[in-house]
Structure formats: C-alpha cells, structure tokens
C-alpha positions in Angstrom: 18.1 -17.6 -138.2 19.5 -14.3 -138.7 16.9 -14.2 -141.9 13.9 -14.7 -139.7 15.0 -12.4 -137.0 15.4 -9.7 -139.8 12.3 -10.5 -141.4 10.1 -10.4 -138.1 11.6 -7.3 -137.1 10.8 -5.4 -140.6 7.2 -6.9 -140.2 7.1 -5.3 -136.5 8.1 -2.2 -138.0 5.6 -2.6 -140.8 2.7 -3.1 -138.2 3.7 0.0 -136.1 4.2 2.3 -139.2 0.6 1.0 -140.0 -1.1 1.4 -136.8 -1.2 5.3 -136.7 -2.8 5.1 -140.2 -5.4 2.4 -138.9 -6.2 4.2 -136.0 -6.6 7.3 -138.0 -9.1 5.5 -140.4 -11.1 4.2 -137.3 -11.1 7.3 -135.8 -12.5 9.1 -139.1 -15.1 6.2 -139.3 -16.3 6.6 -135.8 -16.7 10.6 -136.4 -18.6 9.6 -139.6 -20.9 7.4 -137.9 -21.4 10.1 -135.0 -22.2 12.5 -137.6 -24.8 10.6 -139.4 -26.2 9.5 -136.1 -26.7 13.3 -135.4 -28.3 13.9 -138.4 -30.7 11.2 -138.2 -31.8 12.5 -134.7 -31.6 16.3 -135.6 -35.4 17.7 -136.9 -35.5 17.6 -140.5 -35.3 21.5 -142.1 -35.2 22.6 -145.2 -33.6 25.9 -146.5 -35.5 27.3 -149.5 -33.2 27.6 -152.7 -33.0 31.1 -153.8 -32.5 30.9 -157.4 -30.0 33.5 -159.0 -30.3 34.9 -162.5 -33.2 34.2 -164.6 -34.5 30.6 -164.7 -36.3 28.9 -167.6 -39.9 29.7 -166.1 -39.0 33.4 -165.5 -41.6 34.5 -168.3 -44.3 31.8 -167.1 -44.0 33.2 -163.4 -44.2 36.9 -164.4 -47.5 35.9 -166.3 -48.6 34.0 -163.4 -48.1 37.0 -161.0 -49.9 39.3 -163.3 -52.9 37.0 -164.0 -53.2 36.6 -160.2 -52.6 40.2 -159.2 -55.7 40.8 -162.0 -58.0 39.2 -159.3 -56.5 40.4 -155.9 -58.9 43.6 -156.2 -61.4 43.4 -158.8 -63.8 41.3 -157.0 -63.8 43.7 -154.2 -63.7 46.9 -156.1 -67.0 45.8 -158.2 -69.2 46.2 -155.1 -68.7 49.8 -154.7 -70.4 51.0 -157.7 -73.3 48.9 -157.0 -73.8 49.2 -153.5 -77.2 50.8 -153.9 -78.5 48.1 -156.4 -77.5 45.4 -154.2 -79.3 47.4 -151.1 -82.5 47.5 -152.9 -82.7 44.4 -154.6 -82.0 42.4 -151.4 -83.9 44.8 -148.8 -80.9 45.4 -146.3 -80.0 48.3 -144.7 -76.9 50.8 -145.6 -75.2 49.7 -142.4 -75.2 46.2 -143.8 -73.6 47.2 -146.9 -71.0 49.2 -145.0 -70.0 46.0 -143.4 -69.8 44.2 -146.3 -67.6 46.8 -148.1 -65.4 46.9 -145.0 -65.3 43.0 -144.8 -62.4 42.5 -147.2 -60.2 44.9 -145.2 -60.8 42.9 -142.0 -60.3 39.6 -143.5 -56.9 41.1 -144.8 -55.9 42.1 -141.3 -57.1 38.5 -139.8 -55.8 36.2 -142.3 -52.4 37.9 -143.5 -50.2 36.2 -140.7 -51.8 32.8 -141.6 -50.6 32.8 -145.0 -46.9 32.8 -144.1 -47.8 29.9 -141.4 -49.5 27.9 -144.5 -46.8 28.6 -147.2 -44.1 27.6 -144.8 -46.1 24.2 -144.1 -47.4 23.4 -147.3 -45.3 25.2 -149.5 -46.3 28.7 -151.2 -47.2 27.2 -154.6 -49.7 25.0 -153.1 -51.3 27.5 -151.0 -51.6 29.9 -154.1 -53.2 27.5 -156.2 -55.5 26.6 -153.1 -56.2 30.5 -152.7 -57.5 30.7 -156.3 -59.7 27.6 -155.7 -61.4 29.2 -152.9 -61.4 32.6 -154.6 -63.3 31.3 -157.3 -65.9 29.5 -154.9 -66.4 32.7 -153.0 -67.5 34.6 -156.2 -69.3 31.8 -157.2 -71.2 31.9 -154.0 -72.3 35.3 -153.8 -73.0 35.5 -157.5 -74.9 32.4 -158.1 -77.1 32.0 -155.0 -77.6 35.9 -154.3 -78.7 36.4 -150.3 -77.7 38.6 -147.7 -75.9 35.6 -146.1 -74.2 34.3 -149.5 -72.8 37.8 -150.0 -71.3 38.0 -146.8 -70.0 34.3 -146.9 -68.7 34.6 -150.3 -67.0 38.0 -149.7 -65.3 36.7 -146.4 -64.2 33.5 -148.3 -62.7 35.5 -151.8 -61.0 38.2 -149.3 -59.5 35.5 -147.2 -58.2 33.9 -150.5 -56.8 37.3 -151.7 -55.1 37.8 -148.2 -52.7 34.8 -149.5 -51.7 36.2 -152.8 -51.0 39.7 -150.9 -48.6 38.3 -148.4 -47.0 35.1 -150.4 -46.2 36.9 -153.9 -43.3 38.9 -152.7 -41.8 36.1 -150.6 -42.3 33.9 -153.5 -40.5 36.3 -156.0 -37.5 36.7 -153.5 -37.4 32.8 -153.6 -37.5 32.5 -157.3 -36.5 36.0 -159.1 -34.3 37.5 -156.0 -32.4 39.8 -158.6 -36.0 41.0 -160.2 -38.2 41.6 -157.1 -39.0 45.0 -158.6 -40.0 43.8 -161.8 -42.4 41.1 -160.1 -44.0 43.9 -157.8 -44.4 46.3 -160.8 -46.1 43.1 -162.5 -48.3 42.7 -159.4 -49.3 46.1 -158.4 -50.1 47.2 -162.0 -52.4 44.2 -162.5 -54.1 45.5 -159.3 -54.6 48.8 -160.7 -55.5 48.0 -164.3 -58.2 45.3 -162.8 -59.6 47.9 -160.1 -59.8 50.5 -162.9 -61.9 48.1 -165.3 -64.0 46.7 -162.5 -65.3 50.0 -161.6 -65.9 51.1 -165.0 -68.0 48.0 -166.1 -69.7 47.2 -163.1 -72.8 49.5 -163.3 -73.3 49.1 -167.3 -73.3 45.3 -166.9 -75.7 45.6 -164.1 -77.9 47.5 -165.9 -77.8 45.0 -168.9 -77.9 41.9 -167.0 -78.4 42.6 -163.2 -75.8 43.0 -160.3 -74.9 39.4 -160.1 -73.4 39.7 -163.4 -70.7 41.8 -162.6 -69.7 39.9 -159.6 -69.5 36.7 -161.1 -67.6 37.8 -164.2 -64.3 37.6 -162.6 -64.8 33.7 -162.3 -63.5 33.7 -165.9 -60.1 35.6 -165.0 -59.5 33.6 -162.0 -59.8 30.4 -163.9 -57.3 31.8 -166.2 -55.1 32.6 -163.7 -55.4 29.3 -162.0 -53.8 27.6 -165.3 -50.1 28.9 -165.2 -49.8 28.3 -161.5 -51.2 24.6 -161.7 -48.1 24.6 -164.1 -45.8 26.3 -161.7 -46.6 23.9 -158.9 -46.2 21.2 -161.0 -42.4 22.1 -162.3 -42.1 23.0 -158.3 -42.9 19.4 -157.4 -41.2 17.9 -160.1 -37.8 19.8 -159.3 -37.9 19.2 -155.6 -35.9 16.4 -154.0 -37.5 13.3 -152.8 -38.7 13.7 -149.1 -38.5 17.4 -149.1 -40.6 19.4 -147.0 -41.1 23.3 -146.5 -39.1 24.7 -143.3 -41.1 24.1 -140.2 -40.4 27.8 -138.6 -39.2 31.2 -139.9 -35.8 31.9 -138.6 -36.8 35.2 -136.8 -40.0 36.0 -134.9 -40.5 39.4 -136.9 -43.5 40.3 -134.3 -40.5 41.0 -131.5 -38.3 43.1 -134.1 -38.4 47.0 -133.9 -37.7 47.3 -137.7 -40.7 44.8 -138.7 -42.5 47.3 -136.5 -41.5 50.3 -138.0 -42.0 48.8 -141.6 -45.5 47.7 -140.7 -46.7 51.0 -139.5 -45.3 52.7 -142.6 -47.4 50.5 -144.7 -50.5 50.9 -142.4 -50.2 54.6 -142.5 -50.1 54.2 -146.3 -53.2 52.0 -146.4 -55.0 54.7 -143.9 -54.4 57.4 -146.3 -55.3 55.6 -149.6 -58.8 54.1 -148.1 -59.5 57.6 -146.9 -58.8 59.2 -150.0 -60.7 56.9 -152.1 -63.6 56.8 -149.9 -64.2 60.4 -148.9 -62.2 62.8 -151.7 -65.3 62.7 -153.7 -67.1 64.3 -151.0 -64.5 66.6 -150.2 -64.1 67.8 -153.9 -67.9 68.4 -154.3 -67.9 70.3 -150.7 -65.4 72.4 -152.6 -67.7 73.3 -155.4 -67.0 70.4 -158.0 -70.0 68.6 -159.4 -70.5 64.9 -158.7 -69.4 64.1 -162.6 -66.3 66.4 -162.0 -65.2 64.6 -158.8 -65.9 61.2 -160.3 -63.4 62.1 -163.1 -60.9 63.2 -160.7 -61.3 59.7 -158.8 -60.4 58.0 -162.0 -57.5 60.4 -162.4 -56.5 59.2 -159.1 -56.5 55.4 -160.4 -55.2 56.3 -163.5 -52.0 58.3 -162.3 -51.5 55.7 -159.5 -49.1 53.8 -162.4 -46.9 56.5 -162.5 -46.0 55.7 -158.7 -45.9 51.7 -159.1 -43.1 52.4 -162.5 -41.2 55.0 -160.4 -40.4 53.1 -157.6 -40.3 49.9 -159.2 -37.7 50.7 -162.2 -35.8 53.2 -159.5 -32.0 52.1 -160.0 -31.4 52.7 -156.4 -30.2 50.7 -153.7 -29.0 51.2 -150.0 -29.2 55.0 -148.8 -30.7 55.7 -152.3 -33.7 53.7 -151.5 -34.1 55.6 -148.3 -34.4 58.7 -150.1 -36.6 57.6 -152.6 -38.9 56.5 -149.7 -38.8 59.9 -147.9 -39.7 61.3 -151.6 -42.7 59.4 -152.5 -43.7 59.7 -149.1 -43.4 63.6 -149.2 -45.7 63.2 -152.6 -48.3 61.8 -150.2 -48.1 64.4 -147.9 -48.2 67.2 -150.7 -51.3 65.6 -152.1 -53.0 65.4 -148.7 -52.1 68.9 -148.0 -53.4 70.1 -151.3 -56.6 68.3 -150.8 -57.0 70.2 -147.2 -56.0 73.5 -148.2 -55.7 73.7 -152.1 -58.2 75.7 -154.4 -60.7 74.0 -156.5 -58.9 74.7 -159.6 -55.6 72.8 -158.3 -57.5 69.7 -157.0 -56.5 67.8 -160.2 -52.6 68.5 -159.0 -53.3 67.2 -155.6 -55.2 64.0 -156.5 -52.8 63.1 -159.0 -50.0 63.7 -156.5 -51.9 61.6 -153.8 -52.0 58.9 -156.5 -48.4 58.7 -157.2 -47.8 58.6 -153.8 -49.8 56.1 -152.1 -49.3 53.7 -155.2 -45.5 54.3 -154.9 -45.4 53.7 -151.2 -47.6 50.3 -151.5 -45.0 49.0 -154.2 -42.1 50.0 -152.2 -43.2 48.1 -149.1 -43.7 45.2 -151.1 -40.1 45.3 -152.4 -38.9 46.1 -148.9 -40.5 42.5 -147.7 -38.0 40.9 -150.0 -34.9 43.1 -149.6 -35.0 43.5 -145.8 -35.1 39.8 -145.2 -32.7 36.9 -145.6 -35.0 34.0 -146.9 -38.4 33.6 -148.5 -39.6 32.5 -145.3 -38.7 35.8 -143.4 -40.2 37.5 -146.3 -43.5 36.0 -145.9 -43.3 36.4 -142.2 -42.5 40.2 -142.4 -45.1 40.4 -145.4 -48.0 38.9 -143.2 -47.1 40.7 -140.3 -47.2 44.2 -141.8 -50.3 43.6 -143.7 -52.0 42.4 -140.7 -50.9 45.5 -138.8 -51.3 47.7 -142.1 -55.2 46.4 -142.9 -55.9 46.7 -139.3 -55.2 50.5 -139.1 -56.6 51.0 -142.7 -60.0 49.2 -141.4 -60.2 51.8 -138.4 -59.1 54.9 -140.1 -62.2 55.6 -142.4 -64.2 55.2 -139.3 -62.2 57.7 -137.6 -62.3 60.1 -140.5 -66.2 59.6 -140.3 -66.4 60.3 -136.6 -64.6 63.5 -137.1 -66.5 64.6 -139.8 -69.7 64.2 -137.2 -67.4 66.4 -135.1 -66.5 69.2 -137.3 -69.3 69.0 -139.9 -67.0 69.1 -142.8 -65.2 66.6 -145.1 -62.7 69.5 -146.0 -61.2 69.9 -142.4 -61.1 65.9 -141.9 -58.0 66.2 -144.6 -56.1 67.9 -141.8 -56.2 64.5 -140.0 -54.9 62.6 -143.3 -51.8 65.4 -144.0 -51.1 64.8 -140.0 -50.8 61.1 -140.6 -49.1 61.6 -143.9 -46.4 63.7 -141.8 -46.1 60.6 -139.4 -45.3 58.5 -142.6 -43.0 60.7 -143.8 -41.1 60.4 -140.4 -40.9 56.3 -140.6 -40.1 56.4 -144.2 -36.4 56.5 -143.8 -36.1 54.0 -141.3 -38.5 51.9 -142.9 -36.4 51.5 -146.2 -33.1 50.8 -144.3 -30.5 49.0 -146.4 -30.0 46.5 -143.2 -31.8 43.2 -143.0 -34.1 42.5 -139.9 -31.5 40.1 -138.8 -28.9 42.8 -139.1 -30.7 45.2 -137.0 -31.4 42.9 -134.4 -27.6 42.0 -133.8 -27.1 45.6 -133.7 -29.8 46.0 -130.9 -28.0 43.2 -129.1 -24.7 44.6 -129.5 -25.8 48.0 -128.3 -27.1 46.5 -124.8 
C-alpha cells in the first residue's frame, strides 16, 4: 500500500514537473503556427540579392555592359551627319529633320521612369534583353523601309529601347558588382563615347558608298552581338533564382518626394543641357570666332576624344565620402572653365576650352551614374533614382538647345549665347557638393524628418 502511494506520489510529481515543459512546447507550436499564418497572408516581397566580391560571371557582365553601351548612342549619333542627305532624299523640310534629331532626347525623358518600373516587375535582365530586340526592330524599320513615317517610328522605338539601358545598367551594377560600380560605369561610358566617335566618322563615307540607309542599318550587327551575352546572363539569372521568386513589387522609397534626389536630378539635367548645347552650337561659335569649318570640325572631334579622360578620371579616382564631393566640385569647375573659355577665350586657345568642356561634361555624366548606385540602399532604389534623374535631366536637355536658339535670335551672336551656358555651369557647380553627398537618400530623408 505504501509502495503504491509512493509510486502514485512520484508519478504526480513527475507529471507536475513535465507540465511546464509541455506548456512551453505547446506555446512554441502556437507561436510558430501564427507566424506561418502571418507569412502566408502577408504580401510577397523579395529583397534583391546584392553580391559581394567578384562573381564568376563578372567578366561576362563587363563584356555585356560594354557591348550594350556600344549601341546606346551610335544609332542616334549617325543621324546628325546625314541630315542633309536624308532631307533631300525623302523630300522633307528642315524642321522635320530637327524634330527627328530631337526625338531621342524627348524619348529618354518620357521612358526613363518606366524603365525602373519594368525592371521591378519583370526583372532587369529580361527588360534589357527585350530592349535589345526592340532596338534591332527600330534600326531595321527606319533603314529597310525608308520613309518619313518609318524614320520617326524607328527612331522612337530605338530611343525607348536605349532609355532602358541608360537607366538599368547602373542599378544592375549595384546588384551584381556592388564593389566595382566604378568599373562598370567606366565600361558603359567608354562604350558610348567610342561608338559615338566611330558612328560620326563612318556615317558620311558609308552613305556616299551605299546610300544613307546603310550607316543607319549597320548597327543591327553590333546590337545582335550585344544580345548574345545578355541572353546568357538572363539564362544564368533564371537558373540561380529560387523557385517562385519574383521581383519586388515596389521600391522602398518614393524618390520623387526626396529633395536630395531632386538635387541630383537637376545636377544631371544641367550637365545634359550644357553637353548638348556645346555639341550642337560650338561649331557655329568657333566659326564666328574666325575658324574655318574644317578647323571647327577638328575641334569637335577633339571634344569627343578627350571625353575619355573625364571618364577615366572619375571612374578610377580612389575617393569616397567627402573626397567624392570635392571630386564633384572639381569636375564641375572644369565644365565652368570650358564654358567661360568658349565665351570669352581667344581663337588661339579654343582647343584648351573645348578640351576642358569635353573632360568636364563626360566626367559629370560618369559621376552621376556612379551616384545612382552609391546614394541608394538597394538595386530597386538605384533604378528608381536613375529613372527619375534621367527623366528630369533629358527633359531639361530637350528644352536647352531650343532656349539657346531663341537667345541667338535675340542677340544675333552664337558667341554671346555661351554666356548662358557659363551661368548654367555655375549653377551646376553650386549643386555639385550636395549631389555627391556620402549619405544615401534614406539617410537624408531620416535627417529631414528628425529636423522637423
């Protein structure tokens, strides 16, 4: 009897001791179930993976960036030297050709914000592959079926496709090569400059040999070459992506409501305005100063050639934080010096001012592409900032040459219009410091909120 009571008492004690453990296990199971239910009902989001170090496909990505960048300016630049031939052959007025040459910049301003949205919805690699296909279609349309309508439609198509690459390449660099963004930007900008120079130099000789449609259509070959590595990159990206994953539905920040994003956008806009004005009107300014058309053309080629120095200086400069702000101010002062020299400099020194303008504008452009990645916390933010800045920037660039033309009508002198560019270059210098701040957009936004 005593043994049974002792056994029962021992069992009760064991059960009492086990009750807290069982209760804890039950509570853990309930908590896990609640978390699973919350996860099932929460909206699906995906944080893009930012890869550190040098990935296995790093060299393939660099080649793909260079190949794509080679086609981001050449189909546009080719039109300029052929304006007279195309106008005479199609029987269109000069104003029509002016619209065609302005169409790419207008398309960049219109389609740049959509690039970030498409990249988030469908994936950046998929959008870039599709953009190359559309680019080939636009090139083929205006070269294989020459007419005023197809010239406009083809130019609009290829310009929209180019806008995708302009916006998404810096964001893709942040995701795949975050520690080597400068290198990717250097390859991108160098590809644009080299192809622009090549396109301008071969357009007229090739048109005289085979007609003006050939220099427009030859870029289908380089676009096809660029498509090959991007198809491979997309294939690898799909294989590495987890099953059921999808791009994030929305960016973490609305960049259009952040003052720092507007400052950077205006900074790029002023750079674009000065660049297109210098390219478009410097030959007239130089001839007004007494240079021949041939000498003015040679200085235009010099402007393109020395631009590579600006790309190298910015992309390879070992500066971070405040050092990058000083670099931004320095390269912007180079633009200001070039603009002042084109306005007030003597004929004998124009080679120097043209060179400074070329180095400065290319350097500021490269710096802006780097800042899209450096001043954001994710590839989605980088794409959104890139889309906004390029929409604002090219919107300003589109109206800039028109303003210079109106000012010429008022003043009757191309040289005096350079005074306006000098004033805008000064404003660019004032924006340079804040635009290159070491703080990300989220950090500046948090600082504003704390200051209220």
